[in-house]
C-alpha positions, 0 to 999 in steps of 0.5 A: 676843463683843466689838466694838472699833474704833479710828480714826485721822486727822490730829487723832489716835486714837479707841478704843471698846470694849464690856465683854461677854464672855458673854451667856447666858440666865442669865449676863452677864459683863463685863470691860474690853477697853481697856488703857492704858500710857505715859510722859506726854510721851514715849509713849502706848499703848492696847490693845484686846482680843478673843478668849479671855479667859485669853489676853487677860488673860495678854498684858495682864498680861505687858505690865505685868510687863515694864514693872515689871521694866524688861525689855529689850523692853517698851512702855517700850523699843520704838523704834517703833509697829511694834516695839510691834505685833511685841512684842504679837504675840510675847506673844500667840503665847507666851500661846496656847502657854502656855494650851494652843494651838489655835483656842479660845485665840486672841486678837486685839488693836488697839494704837495710840498715839504714840512721841515722834519718830513720828506716831500709828499703829494696828495690828491684831495677829492670833492668829498674831502678824502685824499690819496697819495702817490705810490712806488708804482705811480709816482704822480697825481693828475686832476682834470682831463687826465687820460691823454697825458698819462702814457708818457708818465707811466713809461718814463717816471720812477722814484729815481727820475731827475727833476729835469726829466720829470719836468719834461715829462710833465710838459709833454704830458700837458702837450699831449692833452692840449693836442687832444682836448681844446678845452685845455690850454696855455698859459702853462705854469711849471714849478720845480721843488728840490727836496730839502730846499724849502724854497720855490725858486724854479718857476716857468710860465709859458704862453701860447706864443712861447718859443720853447713850447713850440720847439718842445711840441715840434721835437716830440712830434718828430721823435714819435714819427721817427720811432713809428717809422722804425717799428718792426714790419708786420710781415716779420711777425711769426706766422700762425697756422690758419684755424682748422675748419670744423 
């Protein structure tokens, strides 16, 4: 399985992805799911992928080929982030058809970034090629095993969240997912993009032995236990009269 999350705020974008693609009893496979493209000073893109590995690798490879071949349509030529999402959707559909079609070959993507003259944007591109973006109430997008890491994002993130806070939210969201689903696992990739910088210079990669990830996990767990211990006791709840017997 997979878990990828991307956040957006006034400060910029944060991308976080795991690297596990298979977690059997006797086999664990890892592949990076974060892919970066761009022209410094003009445009930057980060693509996160989930789903059939042959499809995702084919799509990412084709994006690179289109740039290298100076194709009429590529991430170097699209005029907006919406056009970038359309382009990615078309490649996704074409690759699924080439691979064999059907549900087993489906893939989903998150593409985010900024083109000179626009503000940063995030889009989730579905297997069918269509896409959605973020909103004021939901300043993040997820693909893969999304349910376990959602609560922290809903509680903390908003349009004014700093990049550092958003990055911590993404890592805690990832930790919560890894704890509840063994098919999601390290190495964990984290990319921060500061709005209007047009460079991807803040990148971290954490493996399973990372001291930082261990410290984050330990402190988050301790904080949850401490908060739980301070919840008001049930005995303090206002008593309700027993229902009358009929």
